[in-house]
N, C-alpha and C positions, 0 to 999 in steps of 0.2 A: 434408454438413451445411449446413442453412439456418441460414446467422447471421446475428444483427442488420445492420444498418447500425450501423456505428460511433459516429454523433450521434446514435442511440437509445438506443443500448447506453451512452454515457457520461451521457446524463440520466438513464436509467433508474438508472444508478447511484446518484445525486446525488438523485434521487427516494424509493429507498426504503432510503438510509440516514437521508435527512432524516425519511421515517413511522417508522425503524427507534429513533430519536434520542427520537423526540414518546412513542412507545410508551412509551419504557424510564424516562422521564420519568413518564408518568403510572402505573406499575407503582413504582415506585421502586427504589434502588439493594440491595437487602437480598429481594425477589420473588424468589422461585424460579420456574426456568421449564422448566415441565414438558415441553415438548417436548426439552428438551438436559438428562435427569435427574443432577443434580448441580454443574445451574451458577446460578449467581444472575447477575440482571441486568447487577452489576458484570463477572461473569464476559464472559457477552458481549460486552456493550459496549468491552470492553479490547480481546476478540478481533477484531470486526470491525474497529474502529481500527487497533491492531497491523499486523491483514494488510492495509489501503488503504494504510497508510504504507508497510511494509515491498516489497509488489506494485511501486508508483511507485518506489522507489528502484531496483528492478531495472531500468525500465521508462528510466527517469533516466538510469542511469548505462551503458545499453548491457549488461548483465551476458549475456553467453554462457556463462561457465565454473562450472558447478554449485556450485565447489568454492571462486569468490567471493561466493555469494549474503549478504545482508545478517548481521550475528550482532545486531546489535543493534535492541532494538524500539523502536517510541515508547510516550511513558510519559503512562501516564493520567491526567489530572489528580485530585487528589485530594478536590473538593470534586466532588459531584454534576452542579451547577447549570451547569461546565463544559462537561461531555459533549458537549452540541449542537450547543455553539460546534468542538467539538474533531473531533466527527466530521462536522463538517459542513464541516472544513478538509480530513480526511483523506477523504472523497469527493472534495471537487473537485481535491487534489492529485493522486487516482490516477486520475483522470477526464482532469484535462489532461495527464497523462505518458501517455497514449493519445490521442496527438492524433495529426491525421491521417497526417502526417510521422513516425512511430513508428511506425503497425501494419506493416508491412514490412520495419523494423530489423532488425539482428540481434539479438537475443534468447533467452536459455534459455527453452525449452520444457517444463517438468516433466514434460509428459503422455509429448512423446517420439513427438508422430504428425505429419501435415503440417501442422498450423497454424503462420504466425508465433508466435512467445513473446510479441508485445505482445497478439495475437490471443487467444492462449491466455487469458495472463492479465485480458483484460479479462472474458469470461464466467466465469469462477475470481470474481472478485472480483461478479462483479455476481450471479454466484449466492449470496454470500455473505448481499451485503444482502440477494436476496431473502427467501431461505428463513428466515436468522436474522430478519430483519425479521418473516416469518412468526410464531418463537417467543417473538420480542420483544411482537407484538400479543396474542397466545396470554397471557401472561404476563399480559399488565394489561387483560383481557376487550375488546378494543378491534377492530373488523374487516379484516381484512388483504388490500385486494385486487389480483387479480396480474393485469396485461393480459395476453391472449390470447397476444399476440404474443412477447411476452418469455420467460412460457413453458415456449411451444414451443419459443422456442432453447433455450434452458435445458437441458429436455430430451432436443436431442440432445445436449449439449453432457454433460450425466450418462451419458448411455447411451456418449457417445466413451468419456469417461474409465473406463469398466469396462472399456471392449475395449481399451485403449490398450495399446502395451508396458510402458508403466511401471508400469500397475497389474496386469501378468503377474508384473513382478519385486518387485514389490513388498508386492504384496497378492499372494502364491501363494495360499496358503486360498483364499481368496474366488475367486480363476481358476480354480483349480480346482474349485471347487463352481456353479461355473454355465456347465462343460461340460458336456455331454450326447450324445447321441444320434440327433440329428434334431428334439429338444423345441422347439416355435416359438410365441412370445407375439405376441400384434401390442397394441397402445397403438393410443386412436383419440383425437382431440380433439372436442369437438363444437361449436366455437367457436372453430374454425380455418376459415381456406379450403384447397381443395385437398388436397395429400397433405402440404402445411406440421403439419397434425398427427396424422400417421401416420406409426408407427414398429413398423418387425418385424424380431423380436429374433429368431435363431435359434440355439441350445445345439450346438455341433459337439461331437466330440469333442478336434480339436485347437483349442477358445475359440471362444467367444458372438461373432457379430457380429450387428450390428445396421444396415438401409440404412431409409431413406426410404420411406412408401409402403403399401399394402394389399396383405394376400396373407390365406389363409386356414391358420390358424394351431390349434394345440391350445386356447386361451385368447384369450377377445379381451375386453380392461380398456378400457371407453370412458365418455368424463366431459369436464368440463370443462381445458382445458388447466392450470389452475392446480391442481385439484383434482389430476390427473395427476398432477404435478411434485412436489406435498406428501406423497401416497401415497409413489411414487417414493422419496421422502427421508422416509419415515416421522416423516413430521408426520401424516399421515391414516389412518386404520384404513380398511382395505375392507370392513367390516362393518357400513359404516352408511351404508348409497345413498341415505336419506332427507336425508342433511347435507350429502354430501358432493359427490351428484350421479352419484355413477363407478357403472358395473356391471359385473357380470363374466360373462361367455359361456360356458362351457366350462370348465378343470378350475382350477379357484381352488389348489388345494397344488401346482399348476406355480410361482404369482404369488407366493402366498404365499415358496416357497423361494424363489423370487430375491431376493426383498425383504431374506430371516432371510440371506443370504450376499451383500449390498454394501453392507455399512453402511463409509461412511468413518471411516477413523480420526480423525478432529478432532470425529465429529458428538459 
């Protein structure tokens, strides 16, 4: 999986959390968040800030045993005027925790894949800031630009999670649903270089797999990397190519089935 340079990832966590905070302030604490049904801006801000503080503690304490994960969450300030400073603190804390010295240190990896725990958590927190940043911007009717390189790395992270041992163990229904008999999906970004924006998914009887690169597929989904990420995380529909820049060549039902069966618990 292509991963972001660590320094770029740290800066992106801080920057996208800053944008999220600005959008949250523009929308207001009681505003509904259409792309996360049932949530208000208050819920979204609390979730992102608490997650960043929680992950920072895991890395700072070099926790390797999942039974010892933090149980107390940071407290959201009651005054919404303090939220931007609170989110800035949480973003800087987790970015600082993901220092070069910590990148390969022993830390619990919730995906159970080959990455170090810190690298796993860094990608996960960045995903939270970017995707929920879009949620906040959408609620505030503001644009939400996502760098193509950041989006591409997060697509790889997303697919790695869906095909990880942890997903199989904890989301057995989803893992079973995305198995198949050889059906294939190709995702292609139009704004990245070489194979950095190409992801090939195969649905096998023993589980779905993915690898970078291009191959002949039953369906090919093409568009800007940011739009592909937001479609994969069910923030953008596949049915509005003019607005999203996404085009589909092949079995649209196969793509929709994948999206319908890969929702994260916390979404």
